[in-house]
BALUMSE-535580 format. One record per atom (N, C-alpha, C): residue number from 1; residue in one letter; atom name; x, y, z. Coordinates in nm, 3 decimals, decimal comma. Layout:
REM BALUMSE-535580
NODE   seq   type   atom         x         y         z
NODE   NUM      a     CA         X         Y         Z
...
***
This chain:
REM BALUMSE-535580
NODE   seq   type   atom         x         y         z
NODE     1      m      N     0,353     0,720     2,768
NODE     1      m     CA     0,416     0,630     2,672
NODE     1      m      C     0,332     0,626     2,544
NODE     2      s      N     0,397     0,626     2,431
NODE     2      s     CA     0,328     0,619     2,302
NODE     2      s      C     0,280     0,477     2,278
NODE     3      r      N     0,163     0,467     2,219
NODE     3      r     CA     0,104     0,336     2,188
NODE     3      r      C     0,076     0,325     2,041
NODE     4      r      N     0,079     0,202     1,993
NODE     4      r     CA     0,051     0,172     1,853
NODE     4      r      C    -0,070     0,080     1,849
NODE     5      v      N    -0,183     0,138     1,812
NODE     5      v     CA    -0,312     0,068     1,820
NODE     5      v      C    -0,371     0,055     1,680
NODE     6      h      N    -0,420    -0,064     1,652
NODE     6      h     CA    -0,487    -0,091     1,524
NODE     6      h      C    -0,633    -0,120     1,554
NODE     7      v      N    -0,724    -0,047     1,487
NODE     7      v     CA    -0,869    -0,063     1,506
NODE     7      v      C    -0,929    -0,101     1,372
NODE     8      f      N    -1,003    -0,212     1,369
NODE     8      f     CA    -1,065    -0,252     1,243
NODE     8      f      C    -1,186    -0,340     1,268
NODE     9      g      N    -1,255    -0,371     1,162
NODE     9      g     CA    -1,373    -0,457     1,162
NODE     9      g      C    -1,438    -0,448     1,026
NODE    10      a      N    -1,558    -0,495     1,015
NODE    10      a     CA    -1,631    -0,490     0,888
NODE    10      a      C    -1,657    -0,346     0,848
NODE    11      a      N    -1,674    -0,323     0,719
NODE    11      a     CA    -1,711    -0,189     0,670
NODE    11      a      C    -1,836    -0,143     0,743
NODE    12      g      N    -1,831    -0,020     0,791
NODE    12      g     CA    -1,945     0,038     0,861
NODE    12      g      C    -1,953     0,007     1,009
NODE    13      c      N    -1,851    -0,060     1,064
NODE    13      c     CA    -1,855    -0,095     1,207
NODE    13      c      C    -1,821     0,024     1,297
NODE    14      g      N    -1,763     0,129     1,240
NODE    14      g     CA    -1,729     0,247     1,319
NODE    14      g      C    -1,581     0,258     1,353
NODE    15      a      N    -1,496     0,179     1,287
NODE    15      a     CA    -1,353     0,179     1,320
NODE    15      a      C    -1,288     0,315     1,296
NODE    16      t      N    -1,319     0,379     1,185
NODE    16      t     CA    -1,256     0,507     1,155
NODE    16      t      C    -1,299     0,615     1,254
NODE    17      t      N    -1,426     0,619     1,284
NODE    17      t     CA    -1,477     0,717     1,381
NODE    17      t      C    -1,413     0,696     1,518
NODE    18      l      N    -1,410     0,572     1,563
NODE    18      l     CA    -1,350     0,540     1,692
NODE    18      l      C    -1,200     0,566     1,690
NODE    19      g      N    -1,134     0,530     1,581
NODE    19      g     CA    -0,990     0,550     1,570
NODE    19      g      C    -0,951     0,697     1,574
NODE    20      r      N    -1,029     0,781     1,507
NODE    20      r     CA    -1,001     0,925     1,512
NODE    20      r      C    -1,013     0,978     1,655
NODE    21      a      N    -1,119     0,935     1,724
NODE    21      a     CA    -1,139     0,980     1,863
NODE    21      a      C    -1,026     0,930     1,952
NODE    22      l      N    -0,983     0,806     1,931
NODE    22      l     CA    -0,874     0,750     2,011
NODE    22      l      C    -0,743     0,824     1,985
NODE    23      a      N    -0,713     0,850     1,859
NODE    23      a     CA    -0,591     0,923     1,825
NODE    23      a      C    -0,590     1,061     1,889
NODE    24      q      N    -0,705     1,126     1,889
NODE    24      q     CA    -0,714     1,258     1,952
NODE    24      q      C    -0,685     1,248     2,101
NODE    25      r      N    -0,742     1,149     2,167
NODE    25      r     CA    -0,721     1,132     2,311
NODE    25      r      C    -0,577     1,092     2,344
NODE    26      l      N    -0,516     1,010     2,257
NODE    26      l     CA    -0,378     0,967     2,280
NODE    26      l      C    -0,277     1,069     2,228
NODE    27      r      N    -0,328     1,173     2,162
NODE    27      r     CA    -0,244     1,278     2,104
NODE    27      r      C    -0,139     1,220     2,010
NODE    28      c      N    -0,189     1,142     1,917
NODE    28      c     CA    -0,101     1,081     1,818
NODE    28      c      C    -0,171     1,083     1,682
NODE    29      p      N    -0,100     1,055     1,575
NODE    29      p     CA    -0,162     1,058     1,442
NODE    29      p      C    -0,263     0,946     1,422
NODE    30      h      N    -0,364     0,976     1,344
NODE    30      h     CA    -0,459     0,876     1,298
NODE    30      h      C    -0,423     0,844     1,153
NODE    31      l      N    -0,404     0,717     1,124
NODE    31      l     CA    -0,371     0,670     0,990
NODE    31      l      C    -0,482     0,577     0,945
NODE    32      d      N    -0,529     0,593     0,821
NODE    32      d     CA    -0,636     0,508     0,770
NODE    32      d      C    -0,582     0,419     0,658
NODE    33      a      N    -0,604     0,290     0,669
NODE    33      a     CA    -0,551     0,193     0,573
NODE    33      a      C    -0,593     0,225     0,429
NODE    34      d      N    -0,712     0,281     0,411
NODE    34      d     CA    -0,757     0,315     0,275
NODE    34      d      C    -0,663     0,414     0,207
NODE    35      d      N    -0,600     0,501     0,285
NODE    35      d     CA    -0,509     0,600     0,228
NODE    35      d      C    -0,382     0,536     0,170
NODE    36      y      N    -0,353     0,415     0,212
NODE    36      y     CA    -0,235     0,344     0,165
NODE    36      y      C    -0,270     0,235     0,063
NODE    37      f      N    -0,395     0,195     0,064
NODE    37      f     CA    -0,440     0,087    -0,024
NODE    37      f      C    -0,477     0,137    -0,163
NODE    38      w      N    -0,549     0,250    -0,169
NODE    38      w     CA    -0,606     0,298    -0,295
NODE    38      w      C    -0,519     0,403    -0,362
NODE    39      i      N    -0,505     0,390    -0,493
NODE    39      i     CA    -0,441     0,492    -0,575
NODE    39      i      C    -0,541     0,607    -0,587
NODE    40      p      N    -0,500     0,732    -0,563
NODE    40      p     CA    -0,595     0,843    -0,579
NODE    40      p      C    -0,645     0,851    -0,724
NODE    41      t      N    -0,774     0,836    -0,742
NODE    41      t     CA    -0,837     0,842    -0,874
NODE    41      t      C    -0,965     0,924    -0,864
NODE    42      d      N    -1,016     0,963    -0,977
NODE    42      d     CA    -1,145     1,033    -0,983
NODE    42      d      C    -1,232     0,962    -1,087
NODE    43      p      N    -1,333     0,890    -1,045
NODE    43      p     CA    -1,381     0,870    -0,908
NODE    43      p      C    -1,285     0,784    -0,825
NODE    44      p      N    -1,297     0,796    -0,693
NODE    44      p     CA    -1,203     0,726    -0,604
NODE    44      p      C    -1,234     0,576    -0,591
NODE    45      y      N    -1,140     0,507    -0,529
NODE    45      y     CA    -1,153     0,364    -0,493
NODE    45      y      C    -1,171     0,274    -0,615
NODE    46      q      N    -1,100     0,306    -0,721
NODE    46      q     CA    -1,111     0,226    -0,843
NODE    46      q      C    -0,993     0,131    -0,861
NODE    47      r      N    -0,874     0,174    -0,819
NODE    47      r     CA    -0,754     0,092    -0,837
NODE    47      r      C    -0,670     0,096    -0,711
NODE    48      s      N    -0,612    -0,018    -0,677
NODE    48      s     CA    -0,527    -0,022    -0,559
NODE    48      s      C    -0,379    -0,026    -0,598
NODE    49      w      N    -0,296     0,020    -0,506
NODE    49      w     CA    -0,152     0,013    -0,526
NODE    49      w      C    -0,108    -0,133    -0,523
NODE    50      p      N     0,004    -0,166    -0,589
NODE    50      p     CA     0,062    -0,299    -0,573
NODE    50      p      C     0,102    -0,320    -0,426
NODE    51      r      N     0,108    -0,444    -0,383
NODE    51      r     CA     0,135    -0,478    -0,243
NODE    51      r      C     0,259    -0,407    -0,187
NODE    52      l      N     0,371    -0,414    -0,257
NODE    52      l     CA     0,494    -0,354    -0,205
NODE    52      l      C     0,483    -0,202    -0,193
NODE    53      k      N     0,411    -0,137    -0,282
NODE    53      k     CA     0,391     0,007    -0,274
NODE    53      k      C     0,305     0,041    -0,153
NODE    54      k      N     0,196    -0,035    -0,130
NODE    54      k     CA     0,111    -0,013    -0,012
NODE    54      k      C     0,196    -0,024     0,115
NODE    55      q      N     0,275    -0,129     0,120
NODE    55      q     CA     0,358    -0,150     0,238
NODE    55      q      C     0,459    -0,038     0,259
NODE    56      a      N     0,520     0,007     0,151
NODE    56      a     CA     0,619     0,115     0,162
NODE    56      a      C     0,554     0,245     0,210
NODE    57      l      N     0,436     0,275     0,155
NODE    57      l     CA     0,366     0,397     0,196
NODE    57      l      C     0,330     0,393     0,344
NODE    58      l      N     0,273     0,280     0,389
NODE    58      l     CA     0,233     0,269     0,529
NODE    58      l      C     0,355     0,264     0,620
NODE    59      r      N     0,457     0,189     0,582
NODE    59      r     CA     0,578     0,179     0,664
NODE    59      r      C     0,638     0,317     0,689
NODE    60      a      N     0,640     0,401     0,587
NODE    60      a     CA     0,697     0,535     0,602
NODE    60      a      C     0,626     0,613     0,712
NODE    61      d      N     0,493     0,605     0,717
NODE    61      d     CA     0,420     0,680     0,819
NODE    61      d      C     0,426     0,611     0,956
NODE    62      l      N     0,423     0,479     0,960
NODE    62      l     CA     0,431     0,410     1,089
NODE    62      l      C     0,564     0,435     1,157
NODE    63      t      N     0,671     0,439     1,079
NODE    63      t     CA     0,804     0,458     1,139
NODE    63      t      C     0,835     0,605     1,167
NODE    64      r      N     0,758     0,695     1,110
NODE    64      r     CA     0,778     0,838     1,132
NODE    64      r      C     0,733     0,880     1,272
NODE    65      h      N     0,647     0,801     1,334
NODE    65      h     CA     0,587     0,839     1,463
NODE    65      h      C     0,611     0,729     1,567
NODE    66      n      N     0,628     0,769     1,692
NODE    66      n     CA     0,643     0,673     1,800
NODE    66      n      C     0,512     0,601     1,831
NODE    67      g      N     0,403     0,672     1,821
NODE    67      g     CA     0,272     0,615     1,848
NODE    67      g      C     0,175     0,658     1,740
NODE    68      w      N     0,070     0,579     1,721
NODE    68      w     CA    -0,030     0,608     1,618
NODE    68      w      C    -0,152     0,519     1,640
NODE    69      v      N    -0,258     0,556     1,573
NODE    69      v     CA    -0,378     0,471     1,565
NODE    69      v      C    -0,401     0,445     1,417
NODE    70      l      N    -0,399     0,319     1,380
NODE    70      l     CA    -0,422     0,277     1,243
NODE    70      l      C    -0,561     0,216     1,234
NODE    71      t      N    -0,643     0,266     1,143
NODE    71      t     CA    -0,777     0,210     1,127
NODE    71      t      C    -0,791     0,145     0,989
NODE    72      g      N    -0,880     0,048     0,983
NODE    72      g     CA    -0,908    -0,022     0,858
NODE    72      g      C    -0,829    -0,151     0,847
NODE    73      a      N    -0,889    -0,248     0,782
NODE    73      a     CA    -0,826    -0,380     0,768
NODE    73      a      C    -0,705    -0,374     0,676
NODE    74      i      N    -0,601    -0,445     0,715
NODE    74      i     CA    -0,481    -0,457     0,633
NODE    74      i      C    -0,454    -0,602     0,597
NODE    75      l      N    -0,551    -0,685     0,621
NODE    75      l     CA    -0,541    -0,828     0,591
NODE    75      l      C    -0,512    -0,848     0,443
NODE    76      g      N    -0,415    -0,933     0,413
NODE    76      g     CA    -0,380    -0,962     0,275
NODE    76      g      C    -0,264    -0,881     0,222
NODE    77      w      N    -0,231    -0,771     0,288
NODE    77      w     CA    -0,116    -0,692     0,242
NODE    77      w      C    -0,035    -0,633     0,356
NODE    78      g      N    -0,088    -0,626     0,474
NODE    78      g     CA    -0,019    -0,559     0,584
NODE    78      g      C     0,026    -0,649     0,697
NODE    79      d      N     0,032    -0,780     0,672
NODE    79      d     CA     0,073    -0,871     0,778
NODE    79      d      C     0,213    -0,839     0,832
NODE    80      v      N     0,298    -0,781     0,751
NODE    80      v     CA     0,434    -0,748     0,795
NODE    80      v      C     0,433    -0,649     0,911
NODE    81      f      N     0,322    -0,579     0,932
NODE    81      f     CA     0,316    -0,480     1,039
NODE    81      f      C     0,260    -0,537     1,170
NODE    82      m      N     0,217    -0,661     1,170
NODE    82      m     CA     0,158    -0,722     1,289
NODE    82      m      C     0,247    -0,709     1,414
NODE    83      p      N     0,378    -0,728     1,404
NODE    83      p     CA     0,462    -0,718     1,524
NODE    83      p      C     0,469    -0,578     1,585
NODE    84      l      N     0,426    -0,477     1,511
NODE    84      l     CA     0,433    -0,340     1,562
NODE    84      l      C     0,320    -0,305     1,658
NODE    85      f      N     0,210    -0,379     1,655
NODE    85      f     CA     0,091    -0,341     1,731
NODE    85      f      C     0,108    -0,369     1,880
NODE    86      d      N     0,071    -0,270     1,962
NODE    86      d     CA     0,062    -0,289     2,106
NODE    86      d      C    -0,075    -0,345     2,143
NODE    87      l      N    -0,176    -0,309     2,064
NODE    87      l     CA    -0,313    -0,350     2,089
NODE    87      l      C    -0,388    -0,349     1,957
NODE    88      v      N    -0,474    -0,448     1,936
NODE    88      v     CA    -0,565    -0,448     1,822
NODE    88      v      C    -0,706    -0,449     1,877
NODE    89      v      N    -0,788    -0,358     1,827
NODE    89      v     CA    -0,929    -0,349     1,865
NODE    89      v      C    -1,011    -0,398     1,747
NODE    90      f      N    -1,092    -0,499     1,772
NODE    90      f     CA    -1,178    -0,557     1,669
NODE    90      f      C    -1,321    -0,518     1,699
NODE    91      l      N    -1,381    -0,441     1,608
NODE    91      l     CA    -1,519    -0,395     1,626
NODE    91      l      C    -1,615    -0,484     1,548
NODE    92      r      N    -1,726    -0,515     1,611
NODE    92      r     CA    -1,836    -0,587     1,546
NODE    92      r      C    -1,960    -0,500     1,555
NODE    93      a      N    -2,047    -0,515     1,457
NODE    93      a     CA    -2,177    -0,446     1,459
NODE    93      a      C    -2,271    -0,525     1,370
NODE    94      p      N    -2,399    -0,525     1,404
NODE    94      p     CA    -2,496    -0,596     1,320
NODE    94      p      C    -2,497    -0,541     1,178
NODE    95      a      N    -2,523    -0,629     1,082
NODE    95      a     CA    -2,520    -0,592     0,940
NODE    95      a      C    -2,613    -0,475     0,910
NODE    96      a      N    -2,732    -0,473     0,966
NODE    96      a     CA    -2,827    -0,366     0,936
NODE    96      a      C    -2,771    -0,229     0,976
NODE    97      i      N    -2,704    -0,223     1,090
NODE    97      i     CA    -2,644    -0,098     1,136
NODE    97      i      C    -2,529    -0,059     1,044
NODE    98      r      N    -2,445    -0,156     1,009
NODE    98      r     CA    -2,330    -0,127     0,922
NODE    98      r      C    -2,375    -0,077     0,785
NODE    99      i      N    -2,475    -0,143     0,726
NODE    99      i     CA    -2,522    -0,103     0,593
NODE    99      i      C    -2,584     0,036     0,597
NODE   100      a      N    -2,661     0,066     0,700
NODE   100      a     CA    -2,720     0,199     0,713
NODE   100      a      C    -2,610     0,306     0,725
NODE   101      r      N    -2,507     0,278     0,802
NODE   101      r     CA    -2,396     0,372     0,815
NODE   101      r      C    -2,324     0,393     0,683
NODE   102      i      N    -2,301     0,284     0,610
NODE   102      i     CA    -2,233     0,294     0,481
NODE   102      i      C    -2,316     0,379     0,385
NODE   103      r      N    -2,445     0,354     0,379
NODE   103      r     CA    -2,531     0,432     0,289
NODE   103      r      C    -2,522     0,581     0,321
NODE   104      e      N    -2,531     0,614     0,448
NODE   104      e     CA    -2,525     0,755     0,488
NODE   104      e      C    -2,388     0,815     0,459
NODE   105      r      N    -2,283     0,743     0,491
NODE   105      r     CA    -2,147     0,792     0,466
NODE   105      r      C    -2,122     0,816     0,318
NODE   106      e      N    -2,162     0,721     0,234
NODE   106      e     CA    -2,139     0,734     0,091
NODE   106      e      C    -2,221     0,850     0,033
NODE   107      r      N    -2,343     0,870     0,082
NODE   107      r     CA    -2,424     0,985     0,037
NODE   107      r      C    -2,354     1,116     0,072
NODE   108      r      N    -2,303     1,125     0,194
NODE   108      r     CA    -2,231     1,247     0,235
NODE   108      r      C    -2,106     1,268     0,151
NODE   109      r      N    -2,031     1,164     0,126
NODE   109      r     CA    -1,905     1,174     0,051
NODE   109      r      C    -1,926     1,211    -0,095
NODE   110      f      N    -2,020     1,143    -0,160
NODE   110      f     CA    -2,028     1,149    -0,305
NODE   110      f      C    -2,156     1,209    -0,360
NODE   111      g      N    -2,259     1,221    -0,278
NODE   111      g     CA    -2,387     1,275    -0,323
NODE   111      g      C    -2,474     1,168    -0,388
NODE   112      d      N    -2,604     1,194    -0,383
NODE   112      d     CA    -2,702     1,098    -0,436
NODE   112      d      C    -2,684     1,073    -0,585
NODE   113      a      N    -2,651     1,176    -0,662
NODE   113      a     CA    -2,641     1,162    -0,808
NODE   113      a      C    -2,531     1,063    -0,847
NODE   114      a      N    -2,419     1,065    -0,779
NODE   114      a     CA    -2,309     0,974    -0,813
NODE   114      a      C    -2,342     0,829    -0,780
NODE   115      l      N    -2,430     0,808    -0,681
NODE   115      l     CA    -2,463     0,672    -0,637
NODE   115      l      C    -2,586     0,615    -0,706
NODE   116      a      N    -2,667     0,701    -0,763
NODE   116      a     CA    -2,792     0,658    -0,827
NODE   116      a      C    -2,763     0,581    -0,956
NODE   117      p      N    -2,861     0,502    -1,004
NODE   117      p     CA    -2,841     0,433    -1,132
NODE   117      p      C    -2,797     0,532    -1,240
NODE   118      g      N    -2,691     0,495    -1,311
NODE   118      g     CA    -2,635     0,584    -1,413
NODE   118      g      C    -2,529     0,677    -1,359
NODE   119      g      N    -2,518     0,687    -1,226
NODE   119      g     CA    -2,417     0,773    -1,165
NODE   119      g      C    -2,278     0,714    -1,177
NODE   120      a      N    -2,178     0,799    -1,162
NODE   120      a     CA    -2,038     0,759    -1,180
NODE   120      a      C    -1,995     0,646    -1,086
NODE   121      l      N    -2,056     0,637    -0,968
NODE   121      l     CA    -2,015     0,537    -0,870
NODE   121      l      C    -2,121     0,430    -0,844
NODE   122      h      N    -2,228     0,430    -0,920
NODE   122      h     CA    -2,339     0,339    -0,890
NODE   122      h      C    -2,296     0,191    -0,883
NODE   123      g      N    -2,227     0,142    -0,984
NODE   123      g     CA    -2,187     0,001    -0,986
NODE   123      g      C    -2,094    -0,033    -0,871
NODE   124      h      N    -1,996     0,051    -0,848
NODE   124      h     CA    -1,902     0,030    -0,737
NODE   124      h      C    -1,976     0,032    -0,603
NODE   125      y      N    -2,067     0,126    -0,587
NODE   125      y     CA    -2,146     0,140    -0,464
NODE   125      y      C    -2,229     0,014    -0,438
NODE   126      r      N    -2,298    -0,037    -0,540
NODE   126      r     CA    -2,380    -0,158    -0,525
NODE   126      r      C    -2,293    -0,277    -0,486
NODE   127      q      N    -2,177    -0,290    -0,550
NODE   127      q     CA    -2,086    -0,401    -0,517
NODE   127      q      C    -2,034    -0,388    -0,374
NODE   128      f      N    -2,002    -0,266    -0,335
NODE   128      f     CA    -1,953    -0,242    -0,200
NODE   128      f      C    -2,059    -0,279    -0,096
NODE   129      l      N    -2,183    -0,240    -0,118
NODE   129      l     CA    -2,291    -0,276    -0,027
NODE   129      l      C    -2,310    -0,427    -0,020
NODE   130      a      N    -2,303    -0,494    -0,134
NODE   130      a     CA    -2,320    -0,640    -0,137
NODE   130      a      C    -2,208    -0,709    -0,059
NODE   131      r      N    -2,084    -0,663    -0,076
NODE   131      r     CA    -1,972    -0,722    -0,001
NODE   131      r      C    -1,988    -0,696     0,149
NODE   132      a      N    -2,029    -0,576     0,183
NODE   132      a     CA    -2,047    -0,542     0,325
NODE   132      a      C    -2,157    -0,628     0,387
NODE   133      a      N    -2,263    -0,651     0,314
NODE   133      a     CA    -2,374    -0,733     0,365
NODE   133      a      C    -2,333    -0,879     0,379
NODE   134      a      N    -2,238    -0,925     0,298
NODE   134      a     CA    -2,194    -1,065     0,300
NODE   134      a      C    -2,083    -1,092     0,401
NODE   135      y      N    -2,040    -0,993     0,475
NODE   135      y     CA    -1,926    -1,004     0,565
NODE   135      y      C    -1,935    -1,122     0,662
NODE   136      d      N    -2,050    -1,145     0,722
NODE   136      d     CA    -2,063    -1,250     0,823
NODE   136      d      C    -2,072    -1,390     0,764
NODE   137      g      N    -2,090    -1,401     0,632
NODE   137      g     CA    -2,095    -1,531     0,565
NODE   137      g      C    -1,956    -1,576     0,522
NODE   138      d      N    -1,951    -1,684     0,446
NODE   138      d     CA    -1,823    -1,739     0,404
NODE   138      d      C    -1,796    -1,724     0,254
NODE   139      r      N    -1,871    -1,640     0,187
NODE   139      r     CA    -1,854    -1,627     0,041
NODE   139      r      C    -1,734    -1,542     0,003
NODE   140      l      N    -1,692    -1,453     0,089
NODE   140      l     CA    -1,581    -1,363     0,058
NODE   140      l      C    -1,448    -1,425     0,101
NODE   141      k      N    -1,343    -1,387     0,034
NODE   141      k     CA    -1,212    -1,443     0,065
NODE   141      k      C    -1,141    -1,366     0,177
NODE   142      l      N    -1,127    -1,234     0,163
NODE   142      l     CA    -1,051    -1,155     0,260
NODE   142      l      C    -1,136    -1,068     0,351
NODE   143      r      N    -1,238    -1,006     0,297
NODE   143      r     CA    -1,316    -0,911     0,376
NODE   143      r      C    -1,436    -0,980     0,438
NODE   144      c      N    -1,410    -1,085     0,518
NODE   144      c     CA    -1,519    -1,155     0,586
NODE   144      c      C    -1,477    -1,183     0,730
NODE   145      r      N    -1,576    -1,211     0,810
NODE   145      r     CA    -1,551    -1,233     0,953
NODE   145      r      C    -1,456    -1,350     0,977
NODE   146      r      N    -1,475    -1,459     0,904
NODE   146      r     CA    -1,390    -1,577     0,922
NODE   146      r      C    -1,243    -1,542     0,898
NODE   147      a      N    -1,213    -1,471     0,790
NODE   147      a     CA    -1,076    -1,432     0,760
NODE   147      a      C    -1,021    -1,337     0,866
NODE   148      h      N    -1,104    -1,245     0,913
NODE   148      h     CA    -1,059    -1,153     1,018
NODE   148      h      C    -1,030    -1,229     1,148
NODE   149      e      N    -1,113    -1,326     1,183
NODE   149      e     CA    -1,090    -1,405     1,305
NODE   149      e      C    -0,960    -1,484     1,293
NODE   150      q      N    -0,934    -1,540     1,177
NODE   150      q     CA    -0,809    -1,615     1,156
NODE   150      q      C    -0,689    -1,522     1,169
NODE   151      w      N    -0,701    -1,401     1,116
NODE   151      w     CA    -0,593    -1,303     1,126
NODE   151      w      C    -0,569    -1,263     1,271
NODE   152      l      N    -0,678    -1,240     1,344
NODE   152      l     CA    -0,667    -1,202     1,485
NODE   152      l      C    -0,596    -1,311     1,566
NODE   153      a      N    -0,621    -1,436     1,534
NODE   153      a     CA    -0,562    -1,548     1,607
NODE   153      a      C    -0,410    -1,553     1,590
NODE   154      r      N    -0,358    -1,490     1,488
NODE   154      r     CA    -0,214    -1,490     1,462
NODE   154      r      C    -0,140    -1,378     1,535
NODE   155      l      N    -0,212    -1,286     1,597
NODE   155      l     CA    -0,149    -1,172     1,661
NODE   155      l      C    -0,081    -1,211     1,793
NODE   156      a      N     0,032    -1,148     1,821
NODE   156      a     CA     0,102    -1,169     1,947
NODE   156      a      C     0,057    -1,069     2,053
NODE   157      c      N    -0,005    -0,959     2,011
NODE   157      c     CA    -0,047    -0,855     2,105
NODE   157      c      C    -0,189    -0,883     2,156
NODE   158      p      N    -0,230    -0,811     2,259
NODE   158      p     CA    -0,368    -0,826     2,306
NODE   158      p      C    -0,469    -0,780     2,201
NODE   159      v      N    -0,584    -0,844     2,201
NODE   159      v     CA    -0,695    -0,809     2,114
NODE   159      v      C    -0,814    -0,774     2,201
NODE   160      q      N    -0,870    -0,657     2,179
NODE   160      q     CA    -0,989    -0,614     2,252
NODE   160      q      C    -1,106    -0,615     2,154
NODE   161      r      N    -1,212    -0,686     2,190
NODE   161      r     CA    -1,330    -0,698     2,105
NODE   161      r      C    -1,440    -0,608     2,161
NODE   162      l      N    -1,493    -0,521     2,074
NODE   162      l     CA    -1,595    -0,426     2,118
NODE   162      l      C    -1,711    -0,426     2,021
NODE   163      d      N    -1,824    -0,379     2,070
NODE   163      d     CA    -1,946    -0,368     1,989
NODE   163      d      C    -1,949    -0,230     1,926
NODE   164      g      N    -1,934    -0,224     1,796
NODE   164      g     CA    -1,933    -0,098     1,724
NODE   164      g      C    -2,066    -0,026     1,720
NODE   165      s      N    -2,173    -0,092     1,766
NODE   165      s     CA    -2,302    -0,024     1,772
NODE   165      s      C    -2,320     0,051     1,904
NODE   166      e      N    -2,227     0,032     1,996
NODE   166      e     CA    -2,229     0,106     2,123
NODE   166      e      C    -2,178     0,249     2,098
NODE   167      p      N    -2,211     0,342     2,186
NODE   167      p     CA    -2,162     0,480     2,168
NODE   167      p      C    -2,010     0,487     2,162
NODE   168      v      N    -1,959     0,573     2,078
NODE   168      v     CA    -1,814     0,591     2,061
NODE   168      v      C    -1,749     0,621     2,195
NODE   169      r      N    -1,811     0,705     2,274
NODE   169      r     CA    -1,754     0,742     2,404
NODE   169      r      C    -1,735     0,620     2,494
NODE   170      d      N    -1,832     0,529     2,494
NODE   170      d     CA    -1,820     0,408     2,577
NODE   170      d      C    -1,706     0,319     2,528
NODE   171      n      N    -1,698     0,298     2,397
NODE   171      n     CA    -1,589     0,216     2,343
NODE   171      n      C    -1,454     0,283     2,365
NODE   172      l      N    -1,449     0,413     2,350
NODE   172      l     CA    -1,326     0,487     2,373
NODE   172      l      C    -1,280     0,469     2,518
NODE   173      d      N    -1,371     0,480     2,612
NODE   173      d     CA    -1,336     0,460     2,753
NODE   173      d      C    -1,280     0,320     2,778
NODE   174      q      N    -1,340     0,220     2,716
NODE   174      q     CA    -1,290     0,083     2,734
NODE   174      q      C    -1,149     0,068     2,677
NODE   175      i      N    -1,125     0,126     2,561
NODE   175      i     CA    -0,991     0,116     2,501
NODE   175      i      C    -0,889     0,189     2,586
NODE   176      l      N    -0,924     0,306     2,634
NODE   176      l     CA    -0,829     0,382     2,717
NODE   176      l      C    -0,796     0,309     2,846
NODE   177      r      N    -0,894     0,241     2,905
NODE   177      r     CA    -0,864     0,159     3,023
NODE   177      r      C    -0,768     0,046     2,986
NODE   178      c      N    -0,790    -0,013     2,871
NODE   178      c     CA    -0,704    -0,121     2,824
NODE   178      c      C    -0,562    -0,069     2,797
NODE   179      v      N    -0,552     0,042     2,729
NODE   179      v     CA    -0,421     0,100     2,698
NODE   179      v      C    -0,345     0,130     2,827
NODE   180      a      N    -0,416     0,177     2,930
NODE   180      a     CA    -0,351     0,210     3,057
NODE   180      a      C    -0,295     0,086     3,127
NODE   181      t      N    -0,345    -0,031     3,092
NODE   181      t     CA    -0,299    -0,153     3,160
NODE   181      t      C    -0,214    -0,243     3,069
NODE   182      l      N    -0,168    -0,190     2,956
NODE   182      l     CA    -0,094    -0,275     2,863
NODE   182      l      C     0,033    -0,336     2,922
NODE   183      d      N     0,089    -0,273     3,023
NODE   183      d     CA     0,209    -0,329     3,084
NODE   183      d      C     0,177    -0,447     3,176
NODE   184      a      N     0,048    -0,468     3,201
NODE   184      a     CA     0,004    -0,581     3,283
NODE   184      a      C    -0,104    -0,657     3,206
NODE   185      p      N    -0,066    -0,734     3,102
NODE   185      p     CA    -0,164    -0,796     3,012
NODE   185      p      C    -0,268    -0,882     3,081
NODE   186      e      N    -0,236    -0,941     3,194
NODE   186      e     CA    -0,334    -1,027     3,260
NODE   186      e      C    -0,452    -0,949     3,316
NODE   187      s      N    -0,440    -0,816     3,324
NODE   187      s     CA    -0,549    -0,737     3,379
NODE   187      s      C    -0,623    -0,653     3,275
NODE   188      i      N    -0,599    -0,681     3,147
NODE   188      i     CA    -0,663    -0,600     3,042
NODE   188      i      C    -0,812    -0,632     3,035
NODE   189      p      N    -0,897    -0,529     3,051
NODE   189      p     CA    -1,042    -0,554     3,048
NODE   189      p      C    -1,093    -0,583     2,907
NODE   190      g      N    -1,190    -0,670     2,897
NODE   190      g     CA    -1,259    -0,696     2,770
NODE   190      g      C    -1,182    -0,778     2,671
NODE   191      i      N    -1,078    -0,847     2,717
NODE   191      i     CA    -1,000    -0,929     2,624
NODE   191      i      C    -1,024    -1,075     2,652
***
């Protein structure tokens, strides 16, 4: 049976990595929320699509497939898709681990020169790191733990909470066990 799974958490928690692995195991498409949120620009991640455009882009791909794994937060623009989820996986990881992952990922993506002072992405990079570091506090409106917890409480589907600092293989095994028992919600492990 095809499943529709949403995996998200704070930036750097490992949602995209885990989501790709899960999609491969479930033999379904992996969709990343950033691909629907951001207008392709050079440098990237400078402007976002209007809400209705984001929704239309994502809806087209969600309805094209019977099953999928969607990664990345859609809070603030993707609430209309909440009824589609069979399972939501919420990843947590300590801030130090998340920030280290973000630094490494951004270096691989854009190179040191673009991120360094005077580089094309330096200001954006510094702001992104600051927002990621502030996730567990209450200063942010949408991209914070409190907002994510409130969003999770509104879901009708099961929510599985996992530690994103654990090995991908271990988290993948837990999700697959959960997916196998979705028809019997009272027996879902880790919920």
